[in-house]
N, C-alpha and C positions, 0 to 999 in steps of 0.2 A: 571229983573231976572225971573219973572214968565213966560214971553214970551219965554225966552230961554229954560226953562224947558218944556214948552208946545211943542216947536219946536223939542226938543230932544226926547220927548215922541212919537211924531208923526213919527219922523225919525226912532226911535227904532221899532215902530209898523209896519211901512212899510217895513223895512229891514227884520224883523222876518217873516212877511207874505210872502215876496218874497222868502226867503230861504225855508220856509215850503212848499210853492207851488212848487218850483223847486224839492225838495227832494221827494215830493209826486208824481209828474210826473215821476221822475226818477224810483221810485219803481214800479209804474204802468207800465211803459215801459219795465222794466226788466221782470216783470211777464208776460206781453203780449208776449215778445220774447220767454220766456221759454215755454209758452203754445203753441205758434206757432211751435217751434222746436219739442215738444213732439207730436203734432198732425200731422205734416207733416215732418217726418224725411227724410233726404236726403239718396239716395241709397248708397253713399259711407260710411256712418256711420253705416250701419247694420253690425253686427259682423259675421264673417265667422265661423260657428260652425263646419264645416267638419274638421276632423283631417288631418294633412298633412301626406301623404304617401311618405316617403323617406327612403333611405337605412340607414341613420344615426340614425333613431329612435331606432333601436335595440342596437346600440353601446352606452355605457355609457362613459361620459367624465371622464378622469382621474382627480380626485380631491385630489390626494395625494401630499404632500409637500416633497421635497427632504430633506434628513437628514441634509445637510449643511445649508439650509435655516432655518430649525427648530432649529438648534443649534445657528444660528445667532440671531434669534428672542428670544430664551431663554436667551442668554447672554445679549441682549439689555434690556429685561424686568428686569433681575437680577440687572444690572447696574443702571437702572432707579429707582428701588425700594430702593436700598441702598444709592443712592445719594440724594433722596428726603425725606427719612425718618428721616434725622438728624434735 
């Protein structure tokens, strides 16, 4: 019985050590990759700060909703509130 407990303890210690070592190496690797990416950014990832000069910049998109759609939404909300409030 004591031999089995000793073997289980050794197995527990080895397993936990392996998992701890793996997770430590994983975290160190992630930090190393993050440091490398911050230190040496690729040219494709640099943001283009210049504003786009197009003819559509002066035009605003119409964000109005047609009255028929607004009425349908209002009716749906009204129906939903009255059917679920019971």
